[in-house]
C-alpha positions as CSV (number, residue, x, y, z in Angstrom):
1,X,-9.8,15.6,121.1
2,X,-6.6,15.2,123.2
3,X,-3.8,12.9,122.1
4,X,-4.0,9.3,123.5
5,X,-1.2,7.3,124.9
6,X,-1.6,4.5,122.4
7,X,1.7,3.3,121.0
8,X,2.1,2.9,117.2
9,X,4.2,0.3,115.5
10,X,6.2,1.7,112.6
11,X,7.8,-1.6,111.5
12,X,5.9,-3.6,108.9
13,X,5.4,-7.2,109.7
14,X,7.9,-9.5,107.9
15,X,6.4,-11.1,104.9
16,X,7.4,-14.7,104.2
17,X,7.4,-13.9,100.5
18,X,10.1,-11.2,100.9
19,X,12.1,-13.2,103.5
20,X,12.4,-16.2,101.1
21,X,12.9,-14.3,97.8
22,X,16.4,-15.6,97.2
23,X,15.5,-19.2,97.8
24,X,12.4,-18.9,95.7
25,X,14.4,-17.4,92.8
26,X,16.9,-20.3,93.0
27,X,14.2,-22.9,93.0
28,X,12.5,-21.2,90.1
29,X,15.7,-21.1,88.1
30,X,16.5,-24.8,88.7
31,X,12.9,-25.7,87.8
32,X,12.8,-23.7,84.6
33,X,16.3,-24.6,83.4
34,X,16.5,-28.2,84.5
35,X,13.6,-30.0,86.1
36,X,10.9,-28.8,83.6
37,X,13.0,-30.5,80.8
38,X,13.9,-33.8,82.5
39,X,12.0,-36.7,83.9
40,X,13.5,-37.6,87.3
41,X,12.8,-41.2,88.3
42,X,14.4,-41.4,91.8
43,X,16.3,-39.5,94.5
44,X,19.7,-40.8,93.4
45,X,19.1,-39.5,89.8
46,X,17.9,-36.2,91.2
47,X,21.0,-35.8,93.4
48,X,23.3,-36.6,90.5
49,X,21.5,-34.2,88.1
50,X,21.5,-31.4,90.7
51,X,25.2,-31.9,91.5
52,X,26.0,-31.6,87.7
53,X,23.7,-28.5,87.4
54,X,25.3,-26.8,90.5
55,X,28.8,-27.4,89.0
56,X,27.7,-25.9,85.7
57,X,26.0,-23.0,87.5
58,X,29.0,-22.1,89.6
59,X,31.9,-22.7,87.2
60,X,30.6,-22.0,83.7
61,X,27.3,-20.3,83.4
62,X,27.6,-16.5,82.9
63,X,25.9,-14.2,85.5
64,X,24.9,-10.7,84.6
65,X,25.7,-9.3,88.0
66,X,29.3,-10.6,87.7
67,X,29.9,-9.0,84.3
68,X,29.3,-12.3,82.5
69,X,31.7,-14.3,84.8
70,X,30.9,-17.4,86.6
71,X,30.9,-17.2,90.5
72,X,33.8,-19.6,91.0
73,X,35.8,-18.5,87.9
74,X,37.6,-15.2,87.0
75,X,36.4,-13.2,84.1
76,X,38.5,-14.3,81.0
77,X,40.4,-11.7,79.1
78,X,38.8,-10.3,76.0
79,X,39.4,-12.4,72.9
80,X,41.5,-10.8,70.1
81,X,39.9,-10.5,66.7
82,X,41.0,-13.7,64.9
83,X,39.5,-16.8,63.4
84,X,38.0,-18.6,66.4
85,X,37.4,-22.2,67.0
86,X,34.7,-22.9,69.5
87,X,34.3,-26.2,71.4
88,X,30.9,-27.3,72.6
89,X,30.5,-29.6,75.6
90,X,27.2,-31.1,76.3
91,X,26.1,-31.5,79.9
92,X,23.2,-33.6,81.2
93,X,22.7,-35.5,78.0
94,X,22.7,-32.3,75.8
95,X,20.2,-30.4,77.9
96,X,22.9,-27.8,78.7
97,X,25.6,-26.7,76.3
98,X,28.9,-25.2,77.4
99,X,31.1,-23.3,74.9
100,X,34.8,-22.5,75.2
101,X,37.3,-21.1,72.9
102,X,40.0,-23.5,71.5
103,X,43.5,-22.4,70.4
104,X,43.7,-22.0,66.6
105,X,46.4,-24.3,65.2
106,X,48.9,-22.3,63.1
């Protein structure tokens, strides 16, 4: 049978699931870490809670792809072996805990 002149398409159609993977991942993270654990009563509360979470996510929460640094903060130098004092700061009423090293007196 002789070859036909039909054109073939080599590009795959764009899948909406692949196109929105980043957004879906972010929404899933916010839902799992925050919204599944809190009862949001109104839009103002939601905006306040999300602003607090975004601040935590970008300035304190460690990220594996950034070698455990936060996106808007440089990686701290490694701690020297010594007796450590750790300070815990509760965010969102204790739902999220942030830890930081405190200078040892003496």
